[in-house]
N, C-alpha and C positions, 0 to 999 in steps of 0.2 A: 417460763423460767429463763433467767439470764445465764447463758452457758459461757464459762470463763476458761481461758488458757493463761497459765502462769509460766512465763519464761524466766529462768533463774530460780526455779523452785527450791533448789538445794541450799540457798543462802538465808540469812535472817529475814530479809525483805520478802522472800518467796514463801517461807513458812509462815510469816506474819499474815500475809494476805490469804494464805490457805486457811489458817485458823479462823479468820473472819468470814470467809466465804462459807465455811462449814456451818456457821450459825446464822447465816443470812436467809431470811424466809423466801426471797425471790431469786436466789442465785444457786448455781451448782457448778462444781469443778468438772471441766471436760477434758483437760489435758495439762499435765505437769511436765515441763521441759527443763533440762539442765545439761551442761557439759560434764558435770561431775555426778556421780551416783547413778549414772544411766543403768537401767535394768533393775534397779532396786525399788522396792516399795517405799513410798513416802514414809510409811510408818516404821520401816526399818532404819531409815535415816533419822527420823524424829520419833522415838518410841512412844511419846505421849499421845501420838495420833493413832495408835493401834485401835482398830475397830471403828475409827472415825474417818480416816483417809488411808486406805490400803492401796491406792492407785500406784501403778508402776511409773516411775520417772522415765521419760523417753528422751532421746537425743534430738537435736534440732533438725536432723535430716530424716527423722522417722515420718512415714506417711501420715500418721495421726496428726502431726502438726499442721498439715495442709488442709485439714477439714475445716468447715466454717464454724466460727465462734462469734459470740456476740460482743465479747470484750477480751482484750489481750493486755495483761499486765507485764511490762518489761521491768523486772527486778534485776537489772543488769547495769554494768558500768557504762560510762560514756562511750559512744561510738557504736553500740550494739543496736539500740532501738532505731536509730536513723537509717540503718541498712534494711530493715524489714517492715517499718511502719506503713509505708505506702502499699506494700503488698497485702498487709493485713486489712487495711481500710478498703482496699479494692475488693476483698472478699466479703466485705460487709461488717467488719468488726470495728468497734471503738477501741482506741489505744490510750493507755495510761502508762507513761514512761517515768521511771524513778530517777533517771540520770539528768544531766544538764542538756541533753540533746534537744529538748523542745521547751525549755524554759524561757526562750527569747524569741521575739516575734519577727526579727529581721536577720538577714545574713550578716549585716554589719554588727549588730549587737551580739550575735552568736560568735562571730570572729573575735570580738573584744574579749568575751568570756574564754574562748579557746586559747587565745594568746596568753591570757592571764594565767591559765593553768598549764601552759606548755603543750597544747594539743594542736593538731592540724586545724587551721581556722576555716577550711573549706567544708561546708555542711554537705552531707551526702543526699539529703532530701530537702533542698531549699524551698521547694514549692509548699511544703507542709508548714513552714515557719509562718506563712500568712494565715494559716488556719488554726494554729495552736493557741492555747491560752495558758497563762501561768496558773497552775492548779491550786490556788488558795481560795476556797469558797468564801471566806470572810471578806475578801477584797474584790473578787471577780464574779461576774454573773455567768455561772456555768449551767447550761440547759441541755435538753435532749437534742438540740441542733448541733452540739459540739461532738466532733469525731476524734479529736486528739487533745490530750492534756499533758503538760509537763509538770509532774509532781514536784513540789518544792524540796529543797535541801532541808535537813533537820534543823541545823543552826539558823537557817534563814527563817523558818517558820517561827521559831521562838523569838527572834529579834524583830521581825516584821510585825507580828501580832502585838508585841510589847511596845512598839513605837508608833504604829500606824495612827492611832487616835490623836497623839500629840502633833505629829507631822501634818495630818489633815486639818487640824484646828489652827495650825500656824503659831503655836505657843512656844516652840523651841527653836533654837538656832540650828539649822540643818548641818552646819559644819562643826558642831560641837559634840556630836554623838559619839559615845564610847560604848562598845559592846564587849563585856567581859564574860565569857561563856565557858561553862564547864560541862563535859559530857561523860557518860559512862563508857566503858570499854567496848560494849556492843556496837558503838558507832563506827568502829574500825572494821566491822564485818566478821564473817565466819572463818575466813581463810587464816591459817596459823601464821603468826608473825613473831619474830624474836622479841620485838619491842613490847608485845602484849603477852609474852610468856608469864605465867603466874608469878615467879620470883621477881620479875621486873616490874610487875604491875601492882602487886600487893603492897600496901603501906607506902605508896608512891604517887606522885602527881607531877605533871609537867605541861608547859605550854608548847605549842608546835605550829608549824607553818606561819611563822611570824613574817616571812617575806610576802605572804599573800595567800589567804584561804579562798578556796573556790566559791564559797557562798557569799563573799563580799560583793561580787558583781550583781547578783540577783537581789540582795538586800538593798543596795543603792538604787537599783533599777525600780523596784517596787515602791520604795519610800519616795523616790523622786517623782513618781507619777501622782502622788497624793498632794504634794505641795507646789509652791510656785518657784522654788529654787532647787538647784541640784543638791543632792545629799552626798556627803562624804563622811565615812565613819572610820573610827579607829577600832579594829576588831582583834581580839585575842582569844584564840581557842585553847582550851586546856582539857586534858583527860585526867579523870580522877578514878580511884579504885572502887567503882560501883559498876553493876552490870548494865543498867539501863536508866535513862533519864537525862534531861538537860536542864541546867539552871543558868539562865542568862541574866546578868546584872547590867542594866541599861541606864546610861546617864546622858543628860543633855542640859544645856543652859536654858533656863525658863525666861518667859517674858513677864514675870512678876506674879503669876497665879499662885494661890495657896492650895493646900491639899484637897479641900472640899471642892474647889472649882475644877481641879484636874480630875478628881474622882468622877464628878458629874460628866465631864467630857468623855471619859473612858466608858462609863456606863451607857451613855447615850449612843456612842459609836457602836457598841456591841449589843445594843438592845435586841437585835434580831439574829445574833450569832450564838446559837445554843451551846456551842462547845467552848465558849470563852467565859470564864468566871472572874469577875473583877472584885477585888477585896482591898481593904485598907491595911495600913502597916500594923495595926493592932491584931490582925487575924493571923494565927500561926500558919506557916506554909512550908512545904518541902516537896521533894520529888516523890515521896511516898504517897502523897495525896493524889497523884495522877498516874501512878505506875499501872501499866496495862490498860490505860484508857485513851480516848481520843480528845480529852479535855486539855485546855491550856489555862492555867491559873495565873492571873496577873495581880501582883501586889503593887499598888500604886502609892507613891509617897513623894513628898517634896522636902528637900533639904533646904529649909528656909534660910539658914545662916549663909549658904553659898548660892541661893537662888537657883537650885538645880533640881531637875526632875530625876527621880530614881524609881525604876520599875524592875521588879524581880519577876521573870517569866519562867514558869515551870512547864515542861512538856515531857512526855515519854518519847524518846527519839525514834523508837520503833513503831509508835502508833501515830500520834498527831504529826510526828516528824517523818512518817513513812507510810506504813500499810494502812493505818486508820484513816489518814487523810486521803489516801488513794481510794479507799472504799467510799468515803464521803463523796469524792468526785464521781465515782461510778454511779452512786445513787442519783446524783443530779443529772448525769448524762443520760439516764434512762427514765427521767421524770419521776423519780421516787423521792420520798422524804429524805433529807440529807442525813438524818440520824438513824435510818433503818439499819439494824444490825450493829449499831455502835453505841446506843444510849444505855450504857451499863456502868456501874461503879467499878472501881479497881478492887484490889485485894489488900487486906490488912492483917497482920503486919507485913 
């Protein structure tokens, strides 16, 4: 059995991977770590886990955290994972980090990202940047030789998966891309915030971080690797009054292809990607279709009047955008089928 430690267990990302590990046939939870809720049972913090996960949450300095584990999930903000990843790998663990700490393979690229979001550009574990991989299995070959993965950002997952086939095929202008993205309130995390207080959020929506969203750097990086030219996007993030889910409306100038041609390109690109479902504009689609799942639904269309590609990408921000994708990475890092513990439908309504 794969013995897992979850750092940041008290947040949405932490409880999300806990839920998935509980149903995984080849994994078990060995340690739950958090700065908050220390000393409480996981099931007291999240009552839906009573009888399923009654483990006590421990602090980062608890001796239990120093025991050997097979995999460590860092469901933590930027700057946390890079301080402990080397030590965990030295003890024999594989590391999956949810933050931007290991999404970039060079110190220069990390510094560009850190400067973009106003953080210290000096990485605390630079040697690991040569070993990390951007943890999107649909684009990168993740195997059991991999010891560390940088799990992608949620908006980045929806945009990259929605645009990758078109960029790789060279059918769009890489400087014409527009990403118009809406997310549920859970994307802001569990910590209370006045901006996400119910009276401020209900029946309300707004755009934010117009000066520059942290996921822009990784979107441009990953799409740029697929084509011959640099990619520059116009990205707008918006929060809408739903709990979970991302809908990204993606646009780019086409090279003259029609809907059937583009659909074929998307279907062929994702032929071996079991969690990507490609559909045409005549098929109804919404975030309800992927809620609670690791699937990404792509509605592919062409605006013939304006010669423009239009892709609507739906994911659950807490699943394919976070914990589900992390478990998919874990499966591949241990030589398991990528869909183990993940191939299930959502709930309706």
